[in-house]
N, C-alpha and C positions, 0 to 999 in steps of 0.2 A: 559372448559377453558374460562377464562375471556379475554376481549379485551387486558387488560394490560399484561396478561400472554402470549398471542399470540405475542404481540409486543416485549416483552422481549425475548421470544424464538427466534424470527426472528433476533433480534438485536445481541444476543449472538452467534447464529449459523453463521451469516454473519461475525461477528468479528473474530471468529475462522477460517473461511475460508480465510479471507483476511490476517490475521496475519500468519497463517500457510503457505499460498502461498508465502508471502513475505520472510519468512525464507527459504522455499524451493528454491526460485529463488536465494537467496544469496548463498546457499550451492552448487547448480548446477553451478552457475556462477563461483564460486571459483574453482570448479573441472575442468570446461572447460578451464579456463585461465591457469591452471597448465599443461594442455596438450601441447605438443610441436610438431607440431603447433596446435593451438586451432581450430581444424577442424570443430567443431560443433558450432562455434561462430555465423555464419550467421543464422542458424536455431534457435538458442537460442534467439538471439536478436529479430527475427521476432515473436517467441512465447511470449516473454516478452511484446512486443508491443500489440499483439493480446489479450492476456489474461488480460493485464493491462487495455486496453481500452474497451474490450467487457465484461469482467467478473468483475475485481476489481472496475472499476469506477461505473458501475451500482450498484454493491453490496454495495459500500461505500455510495452511495446516498440513497439507501433503508435503510441501517443501520442508517444513519443520520435521515431520516424521522421517522423511528421507535423510535429512541431515543427521538426526539422532541415530538412525539405523546404520548410516555410514560410519559414525564414530564407534558404535558397538562392533561393527564388522571389521574395522581396521585396527591392526596392532600398532600402527604409526600414530594414531590420534587418541586423545583421551579427553574426558569432560573437564579436566583441570587445565587444559591448554588455554592460554589467554585468548587466542583468536576464536576459539570455540565458545568460550564464556561471553566474549563481546558479541558474537553472532547470536547466541541464544538470548542475551539480554535485549539486543536490538529487535529481533523478530518478535519476541513476546510483547515488547512495548508497541511495535507497529500493529500487531494484531489487536491489541487492546484499543489503540487509537482508532483503527479502522472499524472494528466491529462495535466498539463501545460508543464512538462519537460520530465519525465521518459518515458511515452508512446510514444510521438512523437519523442523524441531523439533516442529511440531504433529503430524505423522504419527508421530514417535517417541513423543511424549507420549501419543497415543491408545493405542498398544500398551502403554505403561507403565501407564496407568490400568487397562486390562483385566487386566494381570498383578497389580498391587498394590492397586488400588482408588483411589477418588477422595480418600480422606483420608490416604493414605500421605504422610509428611513430604517425601519426595523428589518426589512428584507435586505437592504443594502448592508447593514451592520452584520447580519447573520452570514451573508455571502462572504464578506470580508473575513470574518472569523473562520469560516470553513476553509477558505483558501489559505489563510495563514497556517492553520493547523495541518492542512494537507501538505503544505510546503515543508513543515517540520517533519512530517511523516516521510516525505520524499527524501529529505536530507538524511534521516535515519536509514532508509533503504540504501542510499548511496554509500553511507558509512559501512553498512553491513557488507555490501558487494565489494567495496574496496578492501575491507578486512579479510574477506574470504580469499581475495587474490594475493594480498600481501602476507597474510598469516603471521602477524606480529608474535614473536616469542617462539615460533616453530623452528 
């Protein structure tokens, strides 16, 4: 296995893990919110915070590093290529959304739910906002993955 193949394998496996996890969180979140009352909401928000900050954030940083190292290693690709610029912009934006908002807000939400309960209007509003922003984040991840496969401009 060459260095490039190693980096590409790590890059793809981490992308699969991150994207699959984001889809799973959406599906589980929708299911929990449909429960009446949403009894598992506290545990779910704590899990989202933990996995987001301890698993997805490090995975996204290693994924980014592997991608950058692949571009450096490969004579075929350059940082001026459209598909690489799109990928870089996407991953930086989703790292900022995840680490700057989704992870920390999920932790604050879990504490708020324990204080006020799952049906409090403020809690419901915050859950809806987190789910909306996490769907935007998921859409960005899907665009990045599609971009990596299609490679526009390559």
